[in-house]
C-alpha positions in Angstrom: 90.6 -38.6 -76.7 93.6 -41.4 -77.5 92.6 -45.1 -77.9 90.2 -44.4 -80.8 89.7 -47.4 -83.2 86.1 -46.6 -84.9 85.2 -43.1 -86.4 81.2 -42.0 -86.8 80.4 -40.0 -89.4 77.8 -37.8 -90.0 76.8 -37.1 -94.0 74.5 -33.9 -94.8 77.0 -31.1 -94.9 79.3 -32.9 -92.8 80.5 -34.5 -96.4 78.8 -32.2 -98.4 76.6 -29.3 -98.6 73.0 -30.7 -98.6 70.9 -27.8 -98.9 71.6 -27.2 -102.9 71.1 -30.4 -103.2 67.7 -30.9 -102.0 66.9 -27.7 -104.0 67.6 -29.1 -107.1 66.0 -32.7 -106.2 62.3 -30.6 -104.9 62.9 -28.7 -108.5 63.4 -31.9 -110.5 60.3 -33.8 -109.0 58.5 -30.7 -109.2 58.9 -30.1 -113.1 58.8 -33.8 -113.5 55.2 -33.9 -111.7 53.7 -30.4 -113.4 55.1 -32.3 -117.1 53.3 -35.8 -116.4 50.5 -35.0 -113.7 50.0 -31.5 -113.6 47.0 -31.4 -111.6 49.1 -32.6 -108.5 51.1 -29.0 -109.2 47.7 -26.8 -109.7 46.5 -28.0 -106.5 49.4 -27.6 -104.1 51.3 -24.7 -103.4 54.5 -25.1 -101.5 52.8 -23.8 -98.4 50.3 -26.8 -99.2 52.4 -29.0 -99.3 55.0 -28.1 -96.2 51.4 -28.4 -94.1 50.6 -32.0 -96.0 54.1 -33.1 -94.7 53.3 -31.3 -91.4 50.4 -34.0 -91.0 51.9 -36.9 -92.1 54.7 -36.6 -89.6 52.0 -35.9 -86.9 49.7 -38.7 -88.1 53.0 -40.9 -88.5 55.0 -40.1 -85.6 56.2 -43.5 -84.8 57.7 -43.4 -88.3 58.6 -39.6 -88.2 62.2 -40.3 -88.3 62.2 -42.5 -92.0 62.1 -39.5 -94.4 61.8 -41.8 -97.5 58.3 -43.0 -96.1 57.5 -39.1 -95.0 58.2 -38.0 -98.8 56.5 -41.4 -100.6 53.2 -40.7 -98.4 53.1 -36.7 -98.6 53.5 -37.9 -102.8 50.4 -40.6 -102.5 48.3 -38.0 -101.0 49.0 -35.5 -103.3 48.0 -37.7 -106.1 45.1 -39.1 -104.6 44.1 -34.8 -104.1 44.6 -34.9 -107.4 42.3 -37.5 -108.8 46.0 -39.8 -110.5 46.0 -42.4 -107.6 49.4 -43.1 -106.1 50.7 -45.8 -108.7 53.0 -42.9 -109.8 54.9 -42.8 -106.6 57.7 -44.9 -107.4 58.8 -43.4 -110.4 57.7 -39.8 -108.9 60.5 -40.9 -106.0 62.8 -42.1 -108.3 63.3 -38.9 -109.8 64.0 -37.0 -106.3 66.3 -39.9 -105.0 68.4 -39.9 -108.4 69.0 -36.1 -107.9 69.4 -36.2 -104.4 72.5 -38.6 -104.4 73.9 -36.5 -107.5 76.0 -34.4 -105.4 79.6 -33.1 -105.1 81.6 -33.6 -101.6 83.8 -30.9 -100.2 87.2 -30.5 -101.6 89.3 -32.3 -98.8 86.6 -34.5 -98.1 87.1 -37.9 -100.3 90.9 -37.4 -99.6 90.5 -36.8 -96.0 88.0 -40.0 -96.0 90.7 -42.3 -97.9 93.3 -41.2 -95.6 91.4 -42.0 -92.4 90.0 -45.4 -93.8 93.4 -46.7 -93.9 93.6 -46.4 -90.4 90.3 -46.4 -88.7 86.7 -48.5 -89.2 84.6 -45.9 -90.5 80.7 -45.6 -90.1 78.2 -43.7 -91.8 75.6 -42.0 -89.6 72.5 -40.3 -90.8 69.1 -38.9 -90.9 69.0 -39.0 -93.8 68.1 -41.0 -97.3 71.9 -40.7 -98.8 72.6 -43.3 -101.2 76.7 -43.8 -100.5 77.1 -46.0 -103.6 75.3 -43.8 -105.9 77.6 -41.1 -104.6 80.6 -43.3 -104.7 81.9 -43.6 -101.5 80.6 -46.8 -99.8 83.7 -48.4 -100.6 85.7 -46.1 -97.8 83.1 -47.1 -95.1 83.2 -50.6 -93.1 79.3 -49.7 -91.8 76.1 -47.6 -92.4 73.5 -46.8 -89.9 70.3 -44.7 -90.8 67.6 -43.9 -88.9 65.4 -45.6 -91.3 67.4 -49.2 -90.7 67.2 -48.1 -86.9 64.0 -47.1 -86.1 65.4 -43.6 -84.2 66.8 -40.7 -85.5 69.8 -38.7 -84.3 70.5 -37.6 -81.2 68.2 -40.7 -80.0 70.8 -43.1 -78.2 69.1 -46.2 -80.7 71.1 -44.7 -83.7 74.2 -43.9 -82.1 74.0 -47.2 -79.9 73.7 -49.2 -83.3 76.8 -47.3 -84.9 79.0 -48.4 -82.2 78.0 -52.1 -82.5 78.6 -51.8 -86.6 82.0 -50.5 -85.9 83.1 -52.9 -83.1 84.5 -51.1 -81.0 83.5 -50.2 -77.3 82.0 -46.4 -77.0 84.4 -45.1 -75.1 86.6 -45.9 -78.3 84.7 -44.4 -81.0 84.5 -40.7 -82.2 82.1 -39.2 -83.7 81.9 -36.4 -86.4 79.9 -34.3 -87.5 78.0 -30.7 -87.8 75.4 -30.3 -85.7 75.8 -29.4 -82.0 72.7 -31.4 -80.6 71.7 -33.6 -83.0 75.3 -34.7 -83.7 77.5 -34.0 -81.2 75.3 -33.9 -77.7 73.6 -37.2 -79.2 76.8 -38.5 -79.3 78.1 -37.3 -76.1 75.3 -38.8 -74.5 75.8 -42.1 -75.8 79.3 -42.2 -74.9 80.9 -41.2 -77.7 84.2 -38.9 -78.1 82.9 -36.6 -80.4 84.3 -33.7 -83.1 82.6 -30.3 -84.2 82.8 -29.7 -88.1 82.4 -25.9 -87.8 83.1 -24.7 -91.8 81.9 -21.2 -90.3 83.0 -20.6 -87.6 80.2 -20.6 -85.3 80.0 -20.0 -82.0 79.1 -23.4 -80.1 75.9 -23.6 -78.1 76.4 -22.2 -74.3 73.6 -24.6 -73.4 75.6 -27.5 -74.2 78.9 -29.4 -72.7 81.5 -28.6 -75.0 82.8 -31.4 -77.8 86.3 -32.9 -77.0 87.8 -31.7 -80.6 86.6 -28.3 -82.5 87.6 -28.5 -86.6 86.5 -26.9 -89.3 87.1 -29.4 -92.4 87.9 -33.3 -92.9 91.7 -32.4 -93.7 91.8 -31.0 -89.7 90.5 -34.3 -89.0 92.8 -36.0 -90.7 95.6 -33.9 -89.4 94.0 -33.7 -85.6 93.8 -37.9 -85.6 97.6 -38.4 -86.8 98.8 -36.0 -84.3 96.9 -38.2 -81.8 98.2 -41.4 -83.4 102.0 -40.1 -82.6 101.4 -38.8 -79.4 103.5 -40.4 -75.8 
């Protein structure tokens, strides 16, 4: 794993825990809709929204990677079903988007990113709709590649190819770091990148997949591992 010039990093559950963030964002959206468009809430139980979302994903399979499009389309259909139309969608999505990008990094993430950014080209690679400027870490990255911008979600090769291009190094000089064995690590490996698995919770590696090039518990360990490799003859 020598000769690395670019590090591509997953975001959700690699730099921060995403579950509580999404739950809080969805609650804020639910409360906002309940105050201003109560029939939307009255007509749609949580299971109804799950079913509606599944229907949108099936109908627009070619855009299912675009989580912003999917959520906005679901909101529009909920509004139309409740008799409000869809003029409220921009405002409703802004409520969700604000909360989705109000989050706390894992404690070691910012100092580790600052250290790595001084030595490597860093590129964010995400299937989600995080906004690095709002989160306050956009200055630490040289590039940002999303499923929405590329038109394909991890583990598709297209998104990793785009990340390699954004980083400016060859695939074998690019290291991808992420938390998900299939979506991050196996997808990046198949695209020719080196890989490091972030395993914060001590999970077993899936036996059906080729091993990653390295395993660390957090970004501080990643930074230390890279520093060790840099010093090797």
